[in-house]
Residue frames relative to the residue before (quaternion, step in Angstrom):
aa qw qx qy qz dx dy dz
X 1.0000 0.0000 0.0000 0.0000 0.00 0.00 0.00
X 0.2325 -0.7833 0.5665 0.1077 3.55 -1.09 0.74
X 0.3552 -0.7025 0.5755 0.2217 3.56 -1.19 0.66
X 0.0835 -0.8038 0.5887 0.0166 3.58 -1.04 0.79
X 0.2845 -0.7195 0.6019 0.1977 3.53 -1.34 0.28
X 0.1366 -0.7596 0.6313 0.0766 3.56 -1.15 0.75
X 0.0301 -0.8016 0.5971 -0.0084 3.58 -0.81 1.00
X 0.2490 0.7320 -0.5978 0.2117 3.57 -0.76 1.12
X 0.3834 -0.7468 0.4934 0.2276 3.58 -0.85 0.93
X 0.6409 0.4734 -0.3354 0.5026 3.62 1.26 -0.12
X 0.4196 -0.7657 0.4255 0.2377 3.57 -0.34 1.27
X 0.6453 0.5117 -0.3650 0.4342 3.68 0.82 -0.73
X 0.6639 0.4919 -0.3022 0.4754 3.58 0.97 -0.84
X 0.6289 0.5387 -0.3191 0.4610 3.57 1.05 -0.81
X 0.6913 0.4810 -0.2774 0.4624 3.56 0.85 -0.99
X 0.6567 0.5189 -0.3219 0.4425 3.60 0.95 -0.82
X 0.6769 0.4852 -0.3008 0.4647 3.58 0.88 -0.90
X 0.6319 0.5233 -0.3284 0.4679 3.58 1.01 -0.80
X 0.6339 0.5327 -0.3219 0.4590 3.59 1.03 -0.82
X 0.6772 0.4940 -0.2955 0.4583 3.58 0.87 -0.94
X 0.6553 0.5075 -0.3136 0.4634 3.56 0.99 -0.78
X 0.6616 0.5077 -0.3167 0.4520 3.60 0.95 -0.80
X 0.6193 0.5444 -0.3451 0.4482 3.59 1.21 -0.42
X 0.5985 0.5394 -0.3613 0.4694 3.59 1.27 -0.21
X 0.4328 -0.7507 0.4412 0.2335 3.58 -0.60 1.16
X 0.6212 0.5444 -0.3462 0.4448 3.59 1.25 -0.20
X 0.6291 0.5449 -0.3220 0.4513 3.58 1.28 -0.30
X 0.2915 -0.7475 0.5739 0.1638 3.55 -0.91 0.96
X 0.8203 -0.0701 0.0887 0.5607 3.59 -0.32 -1.22
X 0.1881 -0.7466 0.6278 0.1146 3.56 -1.11 0.79
X 0.1548 -0.7835 0.5998 0.0492 3.56 -0.53 1.24
X 0.1523 -0.8153 0.5542 0.0696 3.60 -0.83 0.92
X 0.0593 -0.7732 0.6312 0.0165 3.53 -1.21 0.68
X 0.3361 -0.7743 0.5101 0.1653 3.57 -0.98 0.86
X 0.7687 0.1844 -0.1521 0.5933 3.59 1.25 0.19
X 0.6314 -0.5357 0.3971 0.3958 3.53 -1.26 0.33
X 0.6412 0.5279 -0.3250 0.4522 3.57 1.00 -0.80
X 0.6446 0.5127 -0.3159 0.4709 3.57 1.01 -0.84
X 0.6453 0.5198 -0.3179 0.4607 3.58 0.99 -0.83
X 0.6509 0.5180 -0.3218 0.4521 3.58 0.93 -0.85
X 0.6348 0.5248 -0.3279 0.4627 3.58 0.99 -0.82
X 0.6761 0.4986 -0.3002 0.4519 3.58 0.88 -0.94
X 0.7080 0.4792 -0.2695 0.4433 3.56 0.95 -0.88
X 0.6241 0.4923 -0.3553 0.4919 3.58 1.21 -0.23
X 0.6676 0.4910 -0.2914 0.4778 3.59 1.28 -0.31
X 0.8091 0.0758 -0.0114 0.5827 3.60 1.13 -0.59
X 0.4215 -0.7093 0.5138 0.2348 3.55 -1.21 0.52
X 0.0281 -0.7619 0.6469 0.0173 3.56 -1.10 0.80
X 0.5713 -0.6065 0.4273 0.3509 3.56 -1.21 0.43
X 0.8178 0.0154 0.0382 0.5741 3.59 1.06 -0.73
X 0.2025 -0.7490 0.6186 0.1239 3.52 -1.27 0.55
X 0.1964 -0.7595 0.6136 0.0895 3.57 -0.79 1.11
X 0.0280 -0.8591 0.5071 -0.0633 3.56 -0.29 1.29
X 0.3657 -0.6533 0.6170 0.2425 3.52 -1.09 0.83
X 0.4544 -0.6919 0.4793 0.2916 3.61 -1.01 0.64
X 0.7809 0.3230 -0.1737 0.5057 3.59 0.77 -1.01
X 0.2249 0.7320 -0.6063 0.2143 3.54 -0.22 1.36
X 0.5408 -0.6321 0.4291 0.3520 3.62 -0.96 0.72
X 0.7632 0.2967 -0.2410 0.5210 3.55 -1.03 0.74
X 0.8200 -0.0630 0.1073 0.5587 3.53 -0.49 -1.23
X 0.2683 -0.7857 0.5368 0.1504 3.60 -0.42 1.19
X 0.6759 -0.4802 0.3587 0.4289 3.55 -1.27 0.17
X 0.6341 0.5209 -0.3276 0.4682 3.58 1.05 -0.73
X 0.6469 0.5055 -0.3153 0.4760 3.58 0.98 -0.84
X 0.6494 0.5255 -0.3099 0.4540 3.54 0.99 -0.89
X 0.6506 0.5170 -0.3209 0.4544 3.59 0.91 -0.87
X 0.6410 0.5188 -0.3207 0.4661 3.57 0.99 -0.81
X 0.6604 0.5058 -0.3037 0.4646 3.59 1.00 -0.84
X 0.6551 0.5283 -0.3163 0.4380 3.58 1.00 -0.79
X 0.5602 0.6175 -0.3832 0.3975 3.56 1.19 -0.45
X 0.6364 0.5369 -0.3241 0.4490 3.58 1.22 -0.38
X 0.5211 0.6392 -0.4188 0.3801 3.60 1.24 -0.20
X 0.6082 -0.5705 0.4074 0.3725 3.57 -1.16 0.61
X 0.7846 0.0707 -0.0276 0.6153 3.57 1.05 -0.81
X 0.1012 -0.8371 0.5354 0.0490 3.60 0.31 1.21
X 0.4828 -0.6584 0.4853 0.3130 3.59 -1.08 0.65
X 0.5720 -0.5179 0.4831 0.4137 3.54 -1.29 0.24
X 0.2759 -0.7773 0.5486 0.1366 3.58 -0.97 0.85
X 0.0071 -0.7558 0.6546 -0.0139 3.54 -0.98 0.99
X 0.2297 -0.7723 0.5764 0.1363 3.58 -0.66 1.07
X 0.0849 -0.7679 0.6346 0.0203 3.55 -1.05 0.90
X 0.2165 0.8051 -0.5005 0.2333 3.56 -0.22 1.26
X 0.4507 -0.6527 0.5304 0.2991 3.55 -1.31 0.32
X 0.6378 0.5288 -0.2935 0.4769 3.57 1.34 -0.14
X 0.1939 -0.8122 0.5412 0.0993 3.58 -0.54 1.16
X 0.5157 0.6912 -0.3891 0.3238 3.59 1.28 0.01
X 0.7123 0.4660 -0.2605 0.4556 3.62 1.20 -0.25
X 0.3010 0.7873 -0.4995 0.1999 3.59 1.21 0.31
X 0.6476 0.5114 -0.3283 0.4597 3.60 0.92 -0.84
X 0.6442 0.5128 -0.3203 0.4685 3.59 0.94 -0.89
X 0.6426 0.5457 -0.3212 0.4314 3.58 0.99 -0.89
X 0.7390 0.4185 -0.2498 0.4651 3.57 0.79 -0.94
X 0.5458 0.5635 -0.4048 0.4697 3.58 1.24 -0.24
X 0.6689 0.4453 -0.2752 0.5277 3.56 1.27 -0.48
X 0.4929 -0.6959 0.3944 0.3424 3.58 1.34 0.34
X 0.1830 0.7822 -0.5650 0.1884 3.56 0.97 0.86
X 0.4631 -0.6899 0.4871 0.2688 3.54 -1.05 0.79
X 0.8000 -0.0523 0.0598 0.5947 3.59 1.10 -0.67
X 0.2117 -0.7532 0.6156 0.0943 3.54 -1.34 0.40
X 0.0480 -0.8294 0.5555 -0.0344 3.58 -0.28 1.29
X 0.2854 -0.7581 0.5653 0.1559 3.54 -1.02 0.87
X 0.4198 -0.6848 0.5388 0.2539 3.56 -1.04 0.83
X 0.5410 -0.2108 -0.8140 0.0160 1.56 -2.04 1.42
X 0.4596 -0.7125 0.4668 0.2513 3.56 -0.92 0.95
X 0.3012 -0.7336 0.5834 0.1755 3.56 -0.91 0.97
X 0.5811 -0.6159 0.4085 0.3408 3.55 -1.02 0.82
X 0.6769 0.4905 -0.3142 0.4500 3.61 0.92 -0.82
X 0.6403 0.5092 -0.3261 0.4737 3.59 1.08 -0.69
X 0.6297 0.5215 -0.3317 0.4707 3.59 1.03 -0.73
X 0.6414 0.5313 -0.3304 0.4440 3.56 0.99 -0.81
X 0.6242 0.5266 -0.3383 0.4674 3.57 1.05 -0.68
X 0.6209 0.5251 -0.3422 0.4708 3.58 1.06 -0.68
X 0.6517 0.4962 -0.3158 0.4789 3.58 0.99 -0.81
X 0.5543 0.5875 -0.3858 0.4458 3.61 1.11 -0.64
X 0.6968 0.4814 -0.2719 0.4570 3.55 0.84 -1.01
X 0.6280 0.5309 -0.3370 0.4585 3.57 1.03 -0.75
X 0.6635 0.5103 -0.3074 0.4526 3.56 0.87 -0.95
X 0.6409 0.5119 -0.3209 0.4734 3.58 1.00 -0.82
X 0.6705 0.5030 -0.2943 0.4592 3.58 0.89 -0.93
X 0.7044 0.4541 -0.2527 0.4835 3.56 1.10 -0.76
X 0.5365 0.6719 -0.3703 0.3515 3.57 1.34 0.00
X 0.8212 -0.2663 0.1773 0.4725 3.57 -1.27 -0.47
X 0.3726 -0.7436 0.5228 0.1866 3.54 -1.19 0.59
X 0.4798 0.7030 -0.4172 0.3186 3.61 1.22 0.30
X 0.6566 -0.5179 0.3122 0.4508 3.60 1.24 0.26
X 0.5759 0.5441 -0.3879 0.4710 3.58 1.24 -0.20
X 0.2573 -0.7310 0.5997 0.1994 3.56 -1.31 0.18
X 0.1897 -0.7811 0.5883 0.0882 3.54 -1.03 0.80
X 0.1310 -0.7883 0.5987 0.0544 3.57 -0.88 0.98
X 0.3323 -0.7351 0.5514 0.2127 3.61 -0.81 0.95
X 0.0357 -0.7846 0.6190 0.0057 3.59 -0.92 0.89
X 0.4031 -0.7120 0.5264 0.2311 3.54 -1.08 0.79
X 0.0210 -0.7683 0.6392 -0.0251 3.54 -0.89 1.04
X 0.7937 -0.1195 0.0321 0.5956 3.57 -0.09 1.30
X 0.7883 -0.2592 0.2250 0.5106 3.55 -0.74 -1.09
X 0.6603 0.4897 -0.3067 0.4797 3.60 1.26 0.12
X 0.3450 -0.6977 0.5832 0.2324 3.53 -1.36 0.20
X 0.1306 -0.7755 0.6156 0.0510 3.55 -0.87 1.03
X 0.2920 -0.7583 0.5595 0.1635 3.56 -1.08 0.74
X 0.1640 -0.8002 0.5754 0.0410 3.55 -0.62 1.23
X 0.3118 -0.7523 0.5547 0.1706 3.57 -0.77 1.06
X 0.5488 -0.6200 0.4513 0.3329 3.56 -0.99 0.84
X 0.6326 0.5611 -0.3403 0.4113 3.60 0.98 -0.78
X 0.6811 0.4827 -0.2826 0.4725 3.60 1.23 -0.45
X 0.5685 0.6052 -0.3825 0.4054 3.60 1.26 -0.21
X 0.2696 -0.7775 0.5526 0.1317 3.58 -0.84 1.04
X 0.7752 -0.1392 0.0734 0.6118 3.55 1.04 -0.78
X 0.3165 -0.7282 0.5861 0.1616 3.53 -1.35 0.37
X 0.0731 -0.8004 0.5946 0.0200 3.56 -0.99 0.87
X 0.3834 -0.7077 0.5467 0.2307 3.58 -0.92 0.94
X 0.0140 0.7817 -0.6224 0.0362 3.56 -0.97 0.94
X 0.7969 -0.2142 0.0988 0.5562 3.57 0.08 1.30
X 0.8083 -0.1860 0.1727 0.5313 3.57 -0.75 -1.07
X 0.6688 0.4757 -0.2857 0.4947 3.58 1.30 -0.04
X 0.2264 -0.7219 0.6260 0.1891 3.52 -1.39 0.07
X 0.2668 -0.7686 0.5624 0.1476 3.57 -0.90 0.94
X 0.2289 -0.7506 0.6088 0.1161 3.55 -0.88 1.04
X 0.1695 -0.8114 0.5543 0.0754 3.57 -0.54 1.16
X 0.0376 -0.7770 0.6283 -0.0090 3.54 -0.74 1.11
X 0.6768 -0.4910 0.3432 0.4279 3.59 -1.24 0.10
X 0.8795 0.1921 -0.1070 0.4220 3.52 -1.17 0.73
X 0.7379 0.3273 -0.2653 0.5272 3.62 1.09 0.50
X 0.6336 -0.5622 0.3876 0.3637 3.55 -1.32 0.10
X 0.6050 -0.5619 0.3582 0.4357 3.58 1.25 0.02
X 0.3095 -0.7491 0.5668 0.1477 3.54 -1.33 0.32
X 0.3228 -0.7604 0.5345 0.1787 3.59 -0.83 0.99
X 0.0284 -0.7727 0.6341 0.0026 3.54 -1.05 0.87
X 0.4453 -0.6895 0.5063 0.2643 3.57 -1.18 0.57
X 0.4542 0.6393 -0.4822 0.3905 3.56 0.66 1.13
X 0.4464 -0.6956 0.4787 0.2962 3.65 -0.70 0.95
X 0.5614 -0.6116 0.4313 0.3532 3.57 -1.04 0.72
X 0.5987 0.5675 -0.3641 0.4323 3.61 1.10 -0.61
X 0.6414 0.5115 -0.3246 0.4707 3.58 1.07 -0.71
X 0.6564 0.4923 -0.3131 0.4782 3.59 0.97 -0.82
X 0.5879 0.5703 -0.3696 0.4387 3.60 1.06 -0.68
X 0.6903 0.4668 -0.2771 0.4783 3.57 0.92 -0.90
X 0.6988 0.4916 -0.2753 0.4407 3.57 0.86 -0.99
X 0.7881 0.3545 -0.1595 0.4773 3.58 1.01 -0.81
X 0.3528 0.7537 -0.4934 0.2530 3.60 1.22 0.17
X 0.7062 0.4556 -0.2637 0.4735 3.59 0.95 -0.87
X 0.6476 0.5016 -0.3188 0.4768 3.60 1.28 -0.16
X 0.6493 -0.5778 0.3031 0.3907 3.59 1.23 0.36
X 0.4948 0.6339 -0.4529 0.3850 3.60 1.16 0.44
X 0.1610 -0.8002 0.5767 0.0328 3.57 -0.96 0.98
X 0.3768 -0.6990 0.5593 0.2381 3.58 -0.95 0.89
X 0.0867 -0.8226 0.5619 0.0123 3.58 -0.71 1.10
X 0.7787 0.0791 0.0138 0.6223 3.58 1.26 -0.40
X 0.6288 -0.5354 0.3764 0.4200 3.60 -1.12 0.43
X 0.7584 0.3634 -0.1905 0.5064 3.59 1.19 -0.54
X 0.7601 0.3637 -0.1936 0.5025 3.61 1.24 -0.09
X 0.0613 -0.7283 0.6824 0.0096 3.48 -1.23 0.83
X 0.0603 -0.8305 0.5537 -0.0001 3.63 -0.74 0.96
X 0.4533 -0.6395 0.5408 0.3051 3.56 -1.18 0.64
X 0.4657 -0.7107 0.4480 0.2780 3.59 -0.59 1.12
X 0.6723 0.5212 -0.3031 0.4296 3.59 0.94 -0.85
X 0.6588 0.5099 -0.3092 0.4586 3.62 1.22 -0.35
X 0.5420 0.6358 -0.3990 0.3779 3.60 1.25 -0.30
X 0.1788 -0.8101 0.5544 0.0663 3.58 -0.80 1.06
X 0.7983 0.0656 -0.0316 0.5979 3.61 1.21 -0.36
X 0.1094 -0.7883 0.6048 0.0281 3.56 -1.08 0.80
X 0.0518 0.7666 -0.6387 0.0417 3.57 -0.94 0.95
X 0.0346 -0.8520 0.5209 -0.0384 3.54 -0.15 1.31
X 0.6309 0.4832 -0.3522 0.4944 3.61 1.25 0.01
X 0.6467 0.5230 -0.3788 0.4059 3.56 -1.26 0.19
X 0.7334 -0.4627 0.3007 0.3970 3.52 -1.36 0.03
X 0.8026 0.1969 -0.0790 0.5575 3.60 1.07 -0.67
X 0.1705 -0.7996 0.5690 0.0881 3.61 0.14 1.23
X 0.0827 0.7998 -0.5868 0.0955 3.57 -1.03 0.81
X 0.2000 -0.7115 0.6475 0.1856 3.51 -1.38 0.24
X 0.2819 -0.7551 0.5678 0.1672 3.55 -1.18 0.56
X 0.1079 -0.7131 0.6873 0.0860 3.48 -1.22 0.74
X 0.7804 -0.0982 0.0127 0.6174 3.55 -0.06 1.29
X 0.7982 -0.2471 0.2123 0.5066 3.57 -0.78 -1.05
X 0.6075 0.5779 -0.3431 0.4234 3.59 1.28 -0.03
X 0.2394 -0.7675 0.5824 0.1199 3.56 -0.81 1.06
X 0.1212 -0.7781 0.6147 0.0451 3.56 -0.96 0.94
X 0.4457 -0.7200 0.4584 0.2698 3.62 -0.77 0.97
X 0.2095 -0.7408 0.6250 0.1293 3.52 -1.22 0.66
X 0.3771 -0.7131 0.5429 0.2333 3.58 -0.74 1.04
X 0.5794 -0.6104 0.4052 0.3572 3.57 -1.02 0.78
X 0.6615 0.5131 -0.3288 0.4371 3.59 0.99 -0.70
X 0.6806 0.4612 -0.2899 0.4900 3.58 1.26 -0.36
X 0.4183 0.7395 -0.4583 0.2611 3.62 1.24 -0.19
X 0.6698 0.4857 -0.3392 0.4477 3.68 0.77 -0.82
X 0.6512 0.5097 -0.3171 0.4644 3.59 0.98 -0.82
X 0.6674 0.4932 -0.3055 0.4669 3.58 0.92 -0.89
X 0.6325 0.5265 -0.3327 0.4604 3.60 0.97 -0.84
X 0.6660 0.5085 -0.3005 0.4556 3.58 0.91 -0.92
X 0.7010 0.4823 -0.2682 0.4517 3.56 0.96 -0.91
X 0.8090 0.3239 -0.1284 0.4734 3.58 1.00 -0.83
X 0.4765 0.7143 -0.4317 0.2764 3.59 1.19 -0.37
X 0.6549 0.5336 -0.3223 0.4271 3.58 0.97 -0.75
X 0.6983 0.4525 -0.2607 0.4896 3.56 1.16 -0.67
X 0.8135 0.3549 -0.1412 0.4385 3.56 0.83 -1.02
X 0.3562 -0.7317 0.5035 0.2901 3.54 1.13 -0.63
X 0.3608 0.7524 -0.4852 0.2612 3.60 1.26 0.31
């Protein structure tokens, strides 16, 4: 579980965001601050994994606060929560992890927490994604994922010996994040780890790759990319 801070000078917005965060089973303590100066004082006294900051606060703004936090030995991940969409570029220049627009949706907030948990995870180059299984949270390592399948607003991570795990991350985002980890897009709905592919058939009416006994479809428009990515391993 991770501790977080929420800073907003509008009490209803502060209380609502704190409530939503406390409903997430991965969140431990939620520290609240009603101004940027108050948040800075709290963050110099204690460590949190992430700070959820409103941008427009009197005195020390959220942007000013984020810049100041960068000087800390272990700065928290920064998530801006604002009704103003005009500062997104400024936010990411400050290396913000996410940028949420008010009113905040619970599912969008959960995706932000997903990113915080991953960022707060291991430093060995692997990535860990938290997935909900009933009333518990399981952590799936990227190194254990064989392929990924898009399912509506969710993405299923397929590992060995189970039915897979749903996460609220678009497959397009995982394609970008995991390209350097050897994952290849083979279909609008599928992403596969190249090292897990055991057979490739790119000719004929139904191009496909196999991971063990499971066949995964390859879209014709992805055939050149798949051939380029796998030809050295498979001889396809």
